[in-house]
C-alpha positions in Angstrom: 54.9 196.1 141.1 55.1 195.1 137.4 52.6 193.1 135.3 50.3 196.0 134.8 50.2 195.6 131.1 49.4 192.6 129.0 51.1 192.2 125.6 49.1 191.0 122.8 51.9 188.6 121.8 52.0 187.1 125.2 48.2 187.0 125.6 47.8 185.1 122.3 50.8 182.8 122.9 49.7 181.7 126.6 46.0 181.7 126.2 45.9 177.8 126.5 48.7 177.8 129.1 47.2 180.4 131.5 43.7 179.7 132.8 41.7 182.2 134.7 41.4 182.6 138.3 43.5 183.7 141.2 47.0 183.4 140.5 50.3 183.4 142.5 52.4 186.7 142.6 56.1 186.8 142.8 57.1 189.6 145.1 60.8 190.4 145.1 62.3 192.1 148.0 64.5 195.1 147.5 67.7 193.9 145.7 66.8 190.2 146.0 63.9 188.0 145.0 61.6 187.3 148.0 59.0 184.8 148.9 56.2 183.3 146.8 52.8 184.9 147.9 49.3 184.3 146.6 47.5 187.5 145.5 43.8 186.3 145.8 41.3 188.0 143.6 44.0 189.7 141.3 44.2 187.6 138.2 47.5 188.5 136.7 49.4 187.4 133.5 51.6 184.3 133.9 54.2 185.5 131.5 56.9 188.3 131.4 55.5 191.6 130.2 58.7 193.0 129.2 59.3 191.7 125.7 61.6 193.4 123.6 62.6 192.8 120.0 66.1 191.7 118.6 69.0 192.5 118.6 70.0 189.9 121.1 72.3 192.5 122.7 73.0 196.1 122.9 75.0 197.5 119.8 77.0 200.1 121.8 80.6 199.5 122.0 80.8 201.0 125.6 83.4 199.7 127.9 82.1 201.1 131.1 79.9 199.1 133.5 77.1 201.4 133.2 75.9 204.6 134.8 77.0 203.4 138.3 80.2 201.9 137.1 82.5 204.8 138.0 82.6 203.7 141.6 83.1 200.0 140.9 86.4 198.2 141.1 87.2 195.9 138.2 86.3 192.3 138.7 88.7 190.1 140.8 88.5 186.5 140.6 89.2 185.7 144.0 86.9 187.9 145.5 84.0 187.0 143.1 84.5 183.3 144.0 84.5 184.2 147.8 81.2 185.9 147.3 79.7 182.6 146.1 77.7 181.4 149.2 75.8 178.1 149.8 73.1 180.0 151.7 72.2 182.1 148.5 72.3 179.2 146.3 69.9 177.3 148.7 67.6 180.4 148.9 67.3 180.6 145.2 66.9 177.0 144.7 63.9 177.1 147.1 62.5 180.1 145.2 62.3 177.7 142.1 60.9 174.9 144.0 58.2 177.2 145.6 57.4 178.7 142.2 56.9 175.0 141.1 54.9 173.9 144.0 52.6 176.8 143.7 51.2 175.3 140.6 49.0 172.4 140.0 51.5 170.7 137.9 54.2 171.2 140.5 56.8 171.7 137.8 58.4 174.1 135.6 57.9 172.6 132.2 58.0 174.8 129.0 54.5 176.8 128.7 53.3 176.0 132.0 52.5 178.6 134.8 55.5 177.4 136.7 57.8 178.2 133.8 56.2 181.3 133.0 56.8 182.4 136.5 60.3 181.3 136.4 60.8 183.6 133.5 59.3 186.4 135.4 61.4 185.7 138.5 64.5 185.8 136.3 63.6 189.2 134.6 62.6 190.7 137.8 65.9 189.4 139.7 68.1 191.1 137.0 66.0 194.3 137.1 66.3 194.5 140.8 70.1 195.0 140.1 69.5 198.3 138.7 71.1 199.5 135.3 74.0 197.3 135.5 72.3 195.0 133.0 69.9 195.2 130.2 67.3 192.4 130.4 64.4 191.0 128.0 62.4 188.0 127.4 63.0 186.8 123.9 59.6 185.2 122.6 59.5 182.3 120.3 57.0 179.7 119.0 57.8 176.1 120.1 56.0 172.9 119.6 54.8 171.7 122.9 54.2 168.0 123.9 52.7 166.2 127.0 52.3 162.4 126.8 51.1 159.7 129.1 50.6 155.9 128.5 50.9 152.3 129.5 51.7 149.0 128.2 50.2 145.4 129.1 51.7 142.4 127.7 50.0 139.0 127.9 47.6 140.9 130.7 50.6 141.9 132.8 51.1 145.8 133.2 54.6 146.9 132.5 56.5 149.7 134.1 56.7 152.2 131.3 57.8 155.8 130.4 56.7 158.0 127.3 58.4 160.1 124.8 57.6 163.6 124.0 56.1 164.2 120.6 54.9 160.6 120.3 51.5 160.5 118.6 48.5 159.1 120.6 47.0 155.8 119.9 45.6 152.7 121.3 47.1 149.4 119.7 46.4 145.8 120.5 49.1 143.6 118.5 51.8 141.3 118.8 55.4 142.2 119.7 58.0 141.6 117.1 61.8 141.8 117.8 63.7 144.3 115.6 67.3 143.3 114.6 70.3 145.2 115.7 69.3 148.7 117.0 66.6 149.8 114.7 68.6 152.5 113.2 68.3 151.4 109.6 65.3 150.5 107.5 66.9 147.0 107.1 66.6 146.3 110.7 62.9 145.9 110.7 61.6 142.7 109.5 58.7 142.3 107.0 56.6 140.7 109.9 56.7 144.0 111.7 53.6 145.3 109.8 50.8 146.2 112.1 52.6 144.8 114.9 54.4 146.3 117.9 58.2 146.6 117.3 60.5 145.8 120.1 63.9 147.3 120.0 66.9 148.2 122.3 67.9 151.8 122.6 71.4 152.9 121.4 73.4 154.5 118.6 70.6 156.8 117.1 68.0 158.9 118.4 64.7 157.6 119.8 62.8 159.7 116.9 64.8 157.7 114.2 63.7 154.4 115.7 60.1 155.4 116.0 60.1 156.9 112.4 61.8 153.9 110.9 59.2 151.6 112.7 56.4 153.7 111.1 57.9 153.5 107.8 58.2 149.6 108.0 54.5 149.6 108.7 54.6 149.0 112.6 51.9 150.1 114.5 53.8 151.1 117.4 57.1 150.7 119.0 58.6 149.7 122.4 62.2 150.8 123.2 63.8 149.0 126.2 67.1 150.4 127.8 70.4 149.0 127.2 71.8 149.6 130.7 70.2 148.5 133.9 68.4 151.7 135.3 65.0 153.2 136.4 62.9 153.3 133.2 63.0 156.7 131.8 61.5 158.1 128.3 62.9 161.2 126.7 62.0 163.1 123.6 61.6 161.8 119.9 62.2 165.5 119.0 59.8 167.7 117.1 58.5 166.4 113.9 58.9 165.9 110.9 61.8 163.5 110.7 63.2 162.6 107.1 62.4 158.9 107.7 58.7 159.4 108.0 56.1 159.8 110.8 56.4 158.7 114.2 54.2 155.8 115.7 53.0 155.5 119.3 56.2 155.0 121.3 57.0 153.8 124.7 59.9 152.9 126.9 60.6 150.0 129.3 63.6 148.8 131.3 66.4 146.6 130.0 65.3 143.7 132.3 61.7 143.8 131.0 62.8 144.2 127.4 65.3 141.5 127.2 62.9 139.2 129.0 60.5 139.7 126.2 63.2 139.5 123.6 63.9 135.9 125.2 60.3 134.9 125.2 59.9 135.8 121.5 63.2 133.9 120.7 61.9 130.8 122.4 58.6 130.9 120.4 56.2 132.5 122.7 53.5 134.8 121.3 53.3 138.1 123.2 50.4 140.2 122.7 50.8 144.0 123.7 47.9 146.6 124.4 49.8 149.8 123.9 48.1 153.2 124.9 49.6 156.6 124.5 47.5 159.8 125.2 49.3 163.0 123.6 48.9 166.7 123.6 51.0 168.5 120.9 50.5 172.1 120.0 52.4 175.3 119.3 52.7 177.9 122.1 54.7 181.0 122.8 57.8 180.8 125.4 60.6 182.9 126.4 64.3 182.9 126.6 65.8 185.3 129.2 68.8 187.4 128.0 70.6 189.7 130.3 73.8 191.5 129.2 76.2 193.8 131.1 75.9 197.4 130.1 79.5 197.8 130.5 82.3 195.9 128.5 83.5 195.4 125.1 80.5 194.4 123.1 82.8 193.0 120.2 84.4 190.5 122.6 81.6 189.0 124.7 81.3 186.1 126.8 78.0 184.1 126.8 77.0 181.9 129.9 73.8 179.9 129.9 71.7 177.3 131.7 68.1 176.2 130.7 65.0 177.3 132.7 62.6 174.7 132.2 62.0 171.4 133.9 60.3 168.1 132.7 56.6 167.4 133.6 57.5 164.9 136.4 59.0 167.5 138.9 60.3 170.9 139.6 63.8 170.2 138.1 66.0 171.7 141.1 69.0 170.1 139.9 68.2 169.8 136.2 68.5 172.7 135.6 67.5 174.8 138.6 71.2 174.3 139.6 72.6 175.9 136.4 69.9 178.6 136.5 70.6 179.5 140.1 74.3 179.3 139.7 74.6 181.7 136.8 72.0 184.1 138.5 74.1 184.0 141.6 77.2 184.9 139.7 75.2 187.6 137.8 74.2 189.3 141.1 77.7 189.3 142.5 79.2 190.5 139.2 77.2 193.5 139.4 79.4 194.9 142.1 82.3 195.2 139.5 83.5 196.9 136.4 84.2 194.8 133.3 86.7 194.9 130.3 84.6 192.6 128.2 80.8 192.2 128.0 79.2 189.4 129.6 75.8 188.1 128.6 73.7 185.7 130.6 71.1 183.6 129.1 68.4 181.2 130.3 67.0 178.9 127.7 63.6 177.7 127.4 62.5 174.2 125.7 65.7 172.5 126.4 63.7 169.5 127.7 62.1 169.3 124.4 65.1 169.1 122.2 67.1 172.6 122.7 64.4 174.7 121.4 65.3 178.0 123.0 69.2 178.0 122.5 68.7 176.7 118.9 66.4 179.5 118.2 68.6 182.0 119.9 71.6 181.1 117.6 69.6 180.6 114.5 68.6 184.4 114.8 72.1 185.7 115.4 73.7 187.5 112.3 77.3 186.5 111.2 78.3 189.9 112.8 76.9 189.1 116.1 78.4 185.6 116.1 81.8 187.1 115.5 81.3 189.3 118.7 81.0 186.1 120.8 84.2 184.8 121.8 83.0 182.0 123.9 79.9 180.3 125.2 79.9 178.3 128.5 77.0 176.0 129.4 76.0 174.7 132.8 73.4 172.0 132.9 73.1 170.1 136.2 75.9 171.1 138.4 74.7 169.8 141.9 73.8 166.0 141.4 73.6 164.3 144.5 76.3 161.6 143.7 78.3 163.7 141.5 81.4 163.8 139.5 83.2 167.0 138.3 82.6 166.8 134.6 84.1 169.2 132.0 83.1 169.4 128.3 85.9 167.6 126.2 86.7 170.7 124.2 89.8 169.4 122.7 88.4 166.0 121.7 91.1 164.1 123.4 88.7 161.8 125.4 85.9 161.4 122.7 87.3 162.6 119.5 84.8 165.3 119.3 86.4 168.8 119.6 84.8 172.2 119.5 85.9 175.3 117.6 88.8 177.2 118.3 89.0 178.3 122.1 86.9 175.2 123.2 90.1 173.4 124.2 91.5 176.4 126.1 88.0 176.6 128.0 88.4 173.0 129.0 92.0 173.6 130.1 90.8 176.5 132.1 88.4 174.7 134.2 90.9 171.7 134.5 93.1 174.1 136.2 90.4 175.5 138.4 89.6 172.0 139.7 93.4 171.3 140.2 93.9 174.5 142.1 91.1 173.4 144.6 92.7 170.0 145.1 89.9 168.4 143.3 89.8 165.9 140.6 87.8 166.3 137.3 86.9 164.3 134.2 86.0 164.9 130.5 82.4 164.6 129.4 81.6 164.2 125.9 81.3 167.5 124.0 78.9 166.2 121.3 76.7 169.3 121.1 73.6 167.5 122.8 72.8 170.2 125.3 72.4 174.0 124.9 75.8 174.6 123.5 74.8 172.7 120.4 73.6 175.7 118.5 76.7 177.5 119.5 78.8 174.7 118.0 76.7 174.9 114.9 77.7 178.5 114.4 81.3 177.9 114.9 81.4 179.6 118.5 83.9 178.2 120.9 82.1 176.3 123.8 82.6 174.8 127.2 81.1 174.0 130.4 80.4 171.9 133.4 78.2 168.7 134.2 77.9 166.5 137.4 76.0 163.7 135.9 72.4 162.3 135.4 71.1 158.9 135.3 74.6 157.4 134.7 75.7 154.7 137.4 78.8 155.9 139.3 81.6 153.5 138.5 84.4 152.4 140.9 86.7 154.6 139.1 84.5 157.7 139.6 84.0 156.7 143.3 87.8 156.7 143.7 88.0 160.2 142.1 84.9 161.8 143.6 83.9 159.8 146.6 80.0 159.1 146.6 78.4 155.6 146.2 79.5 153.2 143.6 76.7 151.5 141.7 74.2 154.2 142.2 73.1 156.9 139.7 74.9 160.2 139.6 71.3 161.7 140.2 68.8 159.0 141.1 66.1 161.7 140.9 66.9 162.6 137.4 63.6 163.6 135.5 61.6 162.4 138.6 59.3 164.3 141.2 62.1 164.0 143.6 64.2 166.4 141.8 63.5 169.1 144.5 65.9 171.0 146.9 66.6 167.8 148.9 68.3 166.4 145.7 71.0 168.9 145.7 74.8 168.3 146.7 75.8 171.7 148.0 79.6 170.9 147.9 79.4 170.2 144.1 77.0 173.3 143.8 79.2 175.7 145.6 82.5 174.4 143.9 80.8 174.5 140.3 79.3 177.9 141.0 82.9 179.3 141.9 84.1 177.8 138.7 81.7 179.7 136.9 82.6 182.8 138.9 86.3 182.2 138.1 85.5 181.7 134.4 83.4 184.8 134.2 86.1 186.9 136.0 89.1 185.5 133.7 87.0 186.2 130.5 85.5 189.5 131.4 89.0 190.9 131.9 90.9 189.2 129.0 90.7 187.0 126.1 94.4 186.5 126.1 94.3 182.7 127.1 92.2 182.0 123.9 93.5 182.0 120.4 92.5 184.7 117.9 88.9 184.9 116.6 89.8 183.8 113.2 91.7 180.8 114.2 90.2 177.4 113.1 90.1 173.9 114.3 88.8 170.6 112.9 85.4 169.7 114.3 85.4 165.9 114.1 82.4 163.7 113.5 80.0 166.6 114.6 77.8 165.9 111.7 76.9 162.7 113.3 75.3 164.1 116.4 71.6 164.7 117.0 70.4 167.4 119.1 67.5 165.8 120.7 66.8 164.6 124.0 69.2 164.8 127.0 70.0 161.4 128.3 73.5 159.7 128.4 74.8 158.5 125.1 76.6 155.9 126.9 73.0 154.6 127.8 72.2 154.7 124.1 69.9 157.7 123.6 72.2 160.3 122.0 71.3 162.4 124.8 72.7 165.4 126.9 76.0 164.2 128.2 78.4 161.2 128.2 81.1 160.9 130.7 84.6 159.4 129.8 84.4 156.5 132.4 81.0 155.4 131.2 82.5 153.9 128.1 
């Protein structure tokens, strides 16, 4: 087994995240990850020990598929798709749940034992494929946040959720309604000083609202939802913000917030007791980067998913489904030779504001960027009440287009679903998931999404079946996002779509425009790469699907 050496970097980075005592040990079976087994009395590091320096991929221009490639046939799309089996997806999803549930936190949040073991699992899974791929864990320093809190108004305890990166504090003060959506300094009245601001979500990031409240002198802020759904927090985004420092921040439902607004408008005095406990600190975490040894390194396809969950649960749909989907495709792809290189990436820190993918893209040189022809992102591909969402690369649905090649990637997936006799719908391509950093570097991007907390409309129910009026994923960011939360019909179809795309672009880039082609990227300067909830619900989050508007 591995893990015989503890790197100084990993030791320093995870000193706070890896307390002593008996640990759980991941034991891969030959050629395939195995079961999660406790190894008592053998303290081991809870981080990958194979940490290699940049560059992000080999500089060789080899076009073979590795030293074992001579006996491998060239990749065939139909065969690669046929190799995607529900049983394999289920096994790997169970692996991730086991990893989470073997820890006290029962999650895979960035910096935790559960996430560190997820990283180790991914590294070992790729290493088990022999010399087909190079693989390494890319370390970076991230600002971690854990928050908890509650809010009592006129002695009635409200149902609340907290925001990552909120400062801690205990505040007793009157609530004051904020005009409009709290996205401008002028929205905050003079009377908000030393009070608790009450504002609807929408239009601008949570962090902007919190910072503007602080700049106006508010002691804290309560953000209520603008659609009827289970109360859910999010992230303010790593500080600092140009508007100023955050204030203690908490979320409530639309019904609760509007009720308070009505009471205040009627002249009632509402006194809130707002409490937020906050732990904010730097730690070292890891992306996992695997790349085929074979294939043209000057014309690389990159696919990615995020490997971390939120603290509330194991994150088996968000984004265990994407993690497992690209891992399964990587395993099946290892049976084939390639014309173009394929790079598979698992990002850390997505739930804290796209930290891992933004770090990765920020480290790429211009030459390395030029060698990436397309990035495809897969975040939540097995939602229980799903739709088949395709990122709107051509901007026809949302007027937010990607760099040259993004429209063709969207068209590829549209054709795929049509070939299966299935409907699909565009979902906003705003850069609010892990493709954001790639868009910022001018790299063509695309991907798939099956929905988060958005409510299924009558239109979607007609197109995709499922239950109208119910969230696409009612366990989004909840403890219930475990293996029972997966829709395997959507999971298999979307993973087959990944396989089809990999087979297509690992063979030829003929369907994409030339690398020096240009396209207008409309309005992308207005987006904010923080958080991940539906922009239709007002958070500037991860996704928005067309029919929500």
